[in-house]
C-alpha positions as protocol buffer text, in pm:
chain_id: "A"
residue {
  index: 1
  type: MET
  ca { x: -2819 y: -342 z: 3280 }
}
residue {
  index: 2
  type: ALA
  ca { x: -2521 y: 40 z: 3293 }
}
residue {
  index: 3
  type: LEU
  ca { x: -2607 y: 14 z: 3690 }
}
residue {
  index: 4
  type: GLU
  ca { x: -2497 y: -350 z: 3686 }
}
residue {
  index: 5
  type: ALA
  ca { x: -2218 y: -313 z: 3488 }
}
residue {
  index: 6
  type: ALA
  ca { x: -2104 y: -65 z: 3724 }
}
residue {
  index: 7
  type: PHE
  ca { x: -2225 y: -286 z: 4049 }
}
residue {
  index: 8
  type: GLY
  ca { x: -1945 y: -502 z: 3839 }
}
residue {
  index: 9
  type: GLU
  ca { x: -1657 y: -311 z: 3788 }
}
residue {
  index: 10
  type: ALA
  ca { x: -1719 y: -168 z: 3476 }
}
residue {
  index: 11
  type: ARG
  ca { x: -1731 y: 217 z: 3349 }
}
residue {
  index: 12
  type: THR
  ca { x: -2056 y: 283 z: 3234 }
}
residue {
  index: 13
  type: LEU
  ca { x: -2250 y: 604 z: 3029 }
}
residue {
  index: 14
  type: VAL
  ca { x: -2626 y: 561 z: 2929 }
}
residue {
  index: 15
  type: THR
  ca { x: -2778 y: 813 z: 2736 }
}
residue {
  index: 16
  type: MET
  ca { x: -3183 y: 822 z: 2715 }
}
residue {
  index: 17
  type: LYS
  ca { x: -3468 y: 1050 z: 2690 }
}
residue {
  index: 18
  type: HIS
  ca { x: -3637 y: 1280 z: 2976 }
}
residue {
  index: 19
  type: VAL
  ca { x: -3897 y: 1002 z: 3024 }
}
residue {
  index: 20
  type: GLY
  ca { x: -3621 y: 750 z: 3026 }
}
residue {
  index: 21
  type: LEU
  ca { x: -3453 y: 920 z: 3307 }
}
residue {
  index: 22
  type: THR
  ca { x: -3756 y: 965 z: 3492 }
}
residue {
  index: 23
  type: VAL
  ca { x: -3834 y: 567 z: 3491 }
}
residue {
  index: 24
  type: ALA
  ca { x: -3471 y: 490 z: 3577 }
}
residue {
  index: 25
  type: ALA
  ca { x: -3487 y: 695 z: 3898 }
}
residue {
  index: 26
  type: ASP
  ca { x: -3560 y: 477 z: 4150 }
}
residue {
  index: 27
  type: SER
  ca { x: -3227 y: 313 z: 4055 }
}
residue {
  index: 28
  type: LEU
  ca { x: -3049 y: 584 z: 3972 }
}
residue {
  index: 29
  type: LEU
  ca { x: -3144 y: 737 z: 4308 }
}
residue {
  index: 30
  type: THR
  ca { x: -3039 y: 420 z: 4551 }
}
residue {
  index: 31
  type: ALA
  ca { x: -2716 y: 399 z: 4332 }
}
residue {
  index: 32
  type: ALA
  ca { x: -2667 y: 715 z: 4483 }
}
residue {
  index: 33
  type: TYR
  ca { x: -2665 y: 607 z: 4860 }
}
residue {
  index: 34
  type: THR
  ca { x: -2415 y: 303 z: 4775 }
}
residue {
  index: 35
  type: ASP
  ca { x: -2064 y: 205 z: 4665 }
}
residue {
  index: 36
  type: LEU
  ca { x: -2032 y: 189 z: 4310 }
}
residue {
  index: 37
  type: ALA
  ca { x: -1749 y: 12 z: 4213 }
}
residue {
  index: 38
  type: ALA
  ca { x: -1679 y: 171 z: 3913 }
}
residue {
  index: 39
  type: GLY
  ca { x: -1789 y: 521 z: 3752 }
}
residue {
  index: 40
  type: LEU
  ca { x: -2137 y: 587 z: 3565 }
}
residue {
  index: 41
  type: VAL
  ca { x: -2248 y: 851 z: 3362 }
}
residue {
  index: 42
  type: ALA
  ca { x: -2622 y: 901 z: 3294 }
}
residue {
  index: 43
  type: VAL
  ca { x: -2656 y: 1170 z: 3011 }
}
residue {
  index: 44
  type: SER
  ca { x: -3025 y: 1258 z: 2961 }
}
residue {
  index: 45
  type: ALA
  ca { x: -3150 y: 1488 z: 2685 }
}
residue {
  index: 46
  type: ASP
  ca { x: -3437 y: 1688 z: 2610 }
}
residue {
  index: 47
  type: ASP
  ca { x: -3685 y: 1606 z: 2298 }
}
residue {
  index: 48
  type: SER
  ca { x: -3817 y: 2007 z: 2227 }
}
residue {
  index: 49
  type: GLY
  ca { x: -3992 y: 1910 z: 1867 }
}
residue {
  index: 50
  type: MET
  ca { x: -4194 y: 1607 z: 2035 }
}
residue {
  index: 51
  type: ALA
  ca { x: -4547 y: 1460 z: 1946 }
}
residue {
  index: 52
  type: SER
  ca { x: -4535 y: 1213 z: 2217 }
}
residue {
  index: 53
  type: SER
  ca { x: -4345 y: 1152 z: 2493 }
}
């Protein structure tokens, strides 16, 4: 949704755990080669005390 918002000229910030970034990597890498109409910032966090991920 954040990527679509950036294509639609809205500045976007998206947050996710490291596993979520792995899932979103295909879309984000494709976006790196296209012209976004606005900014997109992706914040990824590590879960250092994780029991599962």
